N, C-alpha and C positions, 0 to 999 in steps of 0.2 A: 644194488646195481640199477642205474636208471636205464629205462628203455625209451627209445625214440618212437613216438606214435606214428603210425602210417599217415601219409598225406590225407588231408581232408577229414581227419578223425573228428575234429571238433566242429566241422561245418555242417549246416543243416542239409538234409537231402534235397536234391533238385526238385523244385515245385512241379507238381503234375498239372497238365493242362485241364482246365475246368471242363467238366462234361456238360454238353448242352442240355438244357431242360426240355424234355419232349413236350410238344404242343399238341393238345388234343383238338381234333377238328370235329365239331358237332354239326353233322350234315344229315338231316333226316328227310327222306323222301316222303311226300304226302301219301303215296301208295306203293306198297311193296309188291303186290301181285296185281298185274293189270287185267283184272277179271272182266272189265267192260270190253276190252279189246277181244278177249277170248269169246265172250258171249255174242258179240256182233259177228265175229267170224263164224261161230256156230249157227247163228240165225241165217246168215247168207248160204251156208252149206245146206241147212235144212230146207230152206225155200227152194234152192236149186234142185234138191232131190224131189220135192213136190212138183216142180216144173217138169222134170223128166217123167215122173210117175203119171201125171195127168196127160202129158203128151202121148204116152204109150197107151193108157187106158181109155182116154176120151177122144184122142185124135187131135187135141189142141192143148196149148200151154195155158192152163187156167190162171195161175198167178200172173203171168205176163198179160193176159187179156184183161184182168181186173186191176193191175197195178202199174203198168208201164206209163211213162210220160207221153200222153197223147193229148195234144193241144185242144182238139175239139171236145174231148171228154172233160177236160179241166174247165173249159169255158162253160160247158153244160152243167157244171156244179160238182164234178168229182174231184174235189180239191185235194183229197188224200194222195192223188197221183203226183203231187209235188214232194211227197215224202217217200212213198213206197218204192220208187225205182232204185233207191240206194241198197235194197236188199235183193234185187233181181239181177240175173245175168243171162247173157244170150248164148253162151257156149262154155264148154269145159275150159278152154284156154282163157277165156274171159275171166271166169271166176278164179282160176288158179293164179293168174297174174295179179288180180286185185287182192286176193287173200295173202299172197306173198308180200305185197306192198303194205297192206294193213298190218301184218305181223311186223314188218320192218320198221314202220314209223310209229305204230300205235303203242307198242309196249313201253318204249322209253318215254314217249310223250305223256302217257297216262301216269307213269310213275312220278313224273315231275309236276303234272297238272293236278293229280288227285282224281278220284272217280267222278265226282259231280261235275267239275270243270271240264273234264274230258268228254263227258256226255254232251254238254253244251257245245263244245267244239265239233264233235262228231255230227250232231243233228243239224247245226247251223251250216256246216260246210256242205252236207248233202242237200239240204233245202235250198241254199243259195245257188248251188250248181244247177238244180232243176228249174229254179225260177229264171235264171239267166238263159238256160236252154229254151224254156218256154217263151221267152221274149224274142229270141233271135233265130230260132230254127223251128220249122214245122215238122221235122222228122221225129218219129217216135224214138225213145231212148230209154235204156236201163243201165244199171251198173253202179258199183260202189266207188268208181273212179272220181266222182264228184267229191266224196269224202276224202279220198287219198290225196287229192290236190290241196284240199283244205288243211290236212295234217302236215303236208310238206311245207305249206306257207307258214303254219304255226311253228314248225321246227326252225325255219329260217329266222322268224321273229324272236324265238326263244334264244337262239344262239347269239343273235345280234344284240338284243337288249341285255344279255348277261355276258357280253364278250370279255369284260374285265376278269371274270372268274375262269373262263376257258383258256385265257392266255393265247400263245401263238397258235395253238391247234384250232382255236375258234375260227380263224380265217379259212383254214383248210376245210373244216366241217361245213362252213357256210357255203363255200364255193362248190363243194361236192353236192350238197342238196340243191343248190341253184342249177347246177349242170343237169342233175336228174330231172328237175322240173322242165328245163329248157328242152331237153331231148324228147321228153314225153309230150310236150306241146307240139313239137315238130312232127312227131309220129301221129299226133291227133289231127294233123292236116290231111291225113289219108281219108279218102271217101269212105263213108260208113261209120266214122267215129265222131261222136258228139263233142267237139272241142269247146263249144260254148259252155257245156256243162263243166268242163275242166276249168275254164276261166272263172266261171261263177263260184266253183268250189274254192279256188284260190282267193277270190275276193272275200268270201264269207270267212274263211279261216284266217286270212290276214287281218280283217277288221276286228274279229273277236280276240285274236291273240295279241294284237298291238295294244289293246286297251284292257284286256282281261286276263292275259296269260301271266305265268309266274315271273316275278321280278325280284331276283335275289338281292338281299342286302347282307353285309357281313359286319359283325362286331367282334372285337378282339381285346383280350387282356393278356397278361403275361403267360398264361397257361393254356388258353383255349381260344379257338376261332369258332364262332357260331355263324352258320349260314341259314338264313330263314327267308321265307317268301314275304316280301313287303306288300303284296296285294292280297287282301282278304278275299275269301270265296264270295262274300256278299257283293263285292265290287264286280267280280266276274259274272255273277248272276244278273246283276243290273245291266251290264254290258251285253250279255247274251239276250236279254229281253229286248233291248233297244235295237241290236243288229237284226234280230229276228223280225221285229216289227217293220224295219226299213224294207226288208225283202217282201214282207206281206203286203205292204202298201204298193210296192212296185208291181207285184203280181196282180193286185186288185185293179190297178189302173189299166193293165192289159186286158183283164177279164171284162171290165165295165166299158171299155172303149168301143 
């Protein structure tokens, strides 16, 4: 007895949709642990504790006396005062605010910059801020805010120059950082705040980051996307020396005038 096969008995099974091949993204950060940021924070806290101790034991703030940006002392030959103010602070609120900002900006930037390039950024920002303050105001000043503004400028440059990788959120990130900088510059107009130091830090950080900061490039094949830094550390080192020398010359003109 013949049996009638059920419908579609001889037809091939329906084709299954092809599964997409996963693409691996090879994206290695130059630094995983931002230890330079943590060390700088630790130094600022240590110096501030010494400031408190000497003020209580000696009746005066010894680190402030020896390291604050004081124009007359710089002109007299104490050139280290163009560096040391970035590790000094005038009050508990002053250091708390700056350490929070350093923690906020420093960790991510150092991971993308790498340790050496971040050190260049840090020192140039602080030095440039103190040089511009030396040029345009006679008031004594201290604080890591010169560095903070340089880091903020570097973050804006980093986002802008790598905007194709950040996509739509890059604009929001850039505007957020710009707004933070703008608000703090307005706050800096308050009497007693060295806004020239903030402007100088911005200038130093911007100059170094624009020419020496990370510039990501991507390569892609069928299975993998590689993201790498197209600017070698050697270029950043050269840029750092050049930017540093520009501010040295500017300070020297003021000193020798």
